[in-house]
Structures are given as C-alpha cells and as structure tokens.
N, C-alpha and C positions, 0 to 999 in steps of 0.2 A: 626800244623799251618802252612798256607802258606802262601806267601807274596809276593810282585812286589815294588821294588826298584824305586823309580822317581826322577831321580837328577834334583833339580829345583833352578833357584837362579845363579846368574852369581858365585855364591860359590859350586856351584855344592852339593848341602844339601841332601842330603840322606833323602827326604819324604817314608817313607813307608807304601803300603798300605796293611795289615793284616789282614785274616779271615781265621774262622772254614770254611775246606772242606766240611763238613755235614751239617752244616745249613746254607753257604754262608753270616753268620753274620759276620762284618766287623768293621774296625776300621783305622784313618788315624792316621799314626802319625809324627808329625813337617812336617806341610804344609808351609812351608817357601815361597813359589810362586806358578808362574807358574798355577793358578786355572786347567785350560785347560786341562793342563797334565794331573794333578791329577782325573779330573773325568771323563775324556776319559778314564783310568786306571780303575777308579768302571765302568764303563761302561764296558770295552771291558772282564773283570773280572766276572764283571754278578752277582757283592755284594750288600748286603745290609747295607750301614755303619749306624753303632750305637753309633759312640761317634770319636773325634778327643783326640787326646791323644800330650799332649808336654812333652817333656823330660827338656827344660830349656825353659829363656825368651828372647832368645837372638834372635833379627829380621830375621836372617835367618833359622831360624826353625819356628815362628810364622807369618810370615809376611801375609800369607793367608788364618789364621785361622776364622778370622769374616767372611769374604767372604762367606769363604765354607763351615762355621757352618750354616749360614744364608741361605745357597743353597739349603742343605743337611736337611735342621731343627734337626739337632742332637747337645745335650751338649759338651762342653768341660773341659775336666779332664784334670787337674795338669796344669804348675808343682806342685811342694812342696813350701808353702806359702812365703819361704825364697828370692824367687825369682820374689815377688812383684814388688818392685822396680824398675827392667829390664822391667815388662809389662809398667809401668808408665812414662817409660823412651822412648816408641817404635819411638812416632817423630823424639826425637834426635837421634835415630839411625836410622831413614830414613834418615834423614841430612847428619849424620856423613858418612853414609854409601853410599848415592845416591840410596837409593831406593826410590818405588815412595810411597809417604806419608801416614804413618801406625798410625791411634790414639790407643790410649792408649784403651788397654780392661781390663777385670777380667774372668779368668775361670767360667765355673759353677758350678764347685769343683777344690778345692783345693786337691791334693793327700799328702800323707804320706807314712813313712816307713810302709813297712808290709802288708799293703794294696793289698787284691786279686781283678781285675776285670776281668769279666766274658763275655767272647766272645764266644757263641752258644754253644759249649760242651769244649772248649780251655779256660786257665784260664792266667792272666798275673800276675807277682808277681810286687808290686811294689816298690824298693830300693832305698831310699833317698842316694845318692854318689856327695856330695858338694867337693867342688873344684874349677872348672872351673868356675860352678858358685854356690852359696849358697844355691839353691834350685833342682840343679840337680836332676832328677831320674832316674832311668831305669825300663826298663820294661825285664821281664825275663818269659818266656813259658818254664816250668821245663819239661812238656812232650814232647817239640821238642827240647829241647836241646836249644836253640835256646834267645839271648838276644841281646837288642835293648838301646846301649848304649850313644847313643846323641855322643855330646864332650868332652866325660868323657876320651877315650880308642879310638887307632887308630892301624891300622896296621903298628906296630914298630915305635907308635909314643905315645904321649898324646896330652891331652886335655893344652890349653892356660890356666894361671895364672896370665897375667899382665892384666887381667880389673877387672874394678870395684868389690873389696870382692872377688876375687878370690885368692885361700893362694895353694902354692906347693906341702907342707906334709899333707896339706886335702885330698889333690886329691891322690897323692900316697897313703895313707894310704883306702881311699876309695877303690882304686884297689885292693889294696894288703888284705883288711880285708873283704870287701864285694862281692866284683868279681871272684878274685881267690877262696874262696872257694863255687862256683858254680860246679865248675867240668873244668878239663880242658879241654872235650870235648867239649864244650859249643861254640857253633858257635855266631859270635856275627858283627851286623850289625852297622857299626860308623857313626856318624854322616857325615863324607865325607871320600869319597876313599872307598877302597877294605874293603869285608871281610876278618875277620881271626878267629881263636879261642883262648880261654883263654891259653892251653896250647902254642901254637904260644907264646906267648905273654910271657909267664912266664919263655921261656925258651931265646927269643931272642930279646924282646924289649930292646931298649938301654936304658930307664927311668926305667923301673920295672921290667924286666927280672932280672934273677938269678944272670947275667956278668953284669948287669948294669952300665954304663960309664958316661952317661949325669947325671948330679945334684947332684952329690953323693957328 
C-alpha cells in the first residue's frame, strides 16, 4: 500500500491518498478541506479513486467530503454509526470553528468493527476505536504494516476527550486493547502531526506508554 499525506485546513489535518501500487486503485481518507490540493494529488499520482473513507465525524476530517464525492462520483464509507450526531451537526461545527458552511450529510455506508475493505490487491481492516468520538474507526493494512488512526493516537500524545460523548478511559482502552495488539512495528499516520510507530508510543507516549505519567 502506497500513500501520500495531504495536510488540509487551518488545523493541518492529515488527509491521506492511499493506493494499491499494482492496480492504481485508490481511496481518500478524511478529506477535511482544500479540495483542490486533494484533486491535484490524485492527478499527480495517476490513480483512480474508488471511495472516500472517514475515520470520524469532526469537521476538519470531513469538510470536503460531499464536494469531493460528487466530483469523483464515488461512495463515502464510514465512520461507525455512533458518529451520526457529529455529521448531523456539521453546520454548527462550521460556525463554531469558522469553516465555510458545511451541510449535514450521511455516508453511503456506515462501517463496523471487523469489516474488510478491498482496494485493488490490498485489504484494509476496519477497527472501531471509540473515545475521541464514539464512532471513530481506524483503517489497518496488515500487509503493509500501516494504520490510519485519525485522532485516536498521535506521536507522544492522544486524542482529546472533552468533546461531546468523548471518554478518556474508553480512548485509553481502545489504544491498548485494539491498537497495541496489531504489533510494535506498525507505522501509523495520525490525523495531525508526524507519523510514528506503535512500538515508539508503547515505550514513550506519556499518556499510554509503559511509563505513562499523564492522566493516570
């Protein structure tokens, strides 16, 4: 699995263009905004987008979804249905964060824990990881040792849990019980900031590492 990170919006959200190198079939993960940058990346990589994948319903991750889906004529998959209230509140989110007006929408298909999505010769496992939001999902490509974790986990940090229906202990449980078992060598692309590995975070993340000092 190949990928290109496209930072979008004032929040520098890591939108990802992922694609099977053999077939050039692609997907866009979390198109939060700046649609022209995403379209340019698709053209530069010369790939054919099959779908848009959403990790969760926060505006900086979904803001360009409707426009991009209409432009590419592809379905929107995810997040988990527990995040429906966030998508229903997109107009309020737009006002609160100073984004262009973004009307509510629903995906073409919700995703559930354990599903597998095929992208050319590559497969993505859907992992439900609530805590930051109740319907947050992670996309894991086992053959590539790559995970797209949205705002669940960051390099030496974790997602916020002070938004509506966020829950700190649920987030910690998601990381430790659903992400760590995937393996220390797995590299992850977070929703913001630099990449890291689960092994690095197991050792050094002050919130969930073995020497955690924050939030304990």
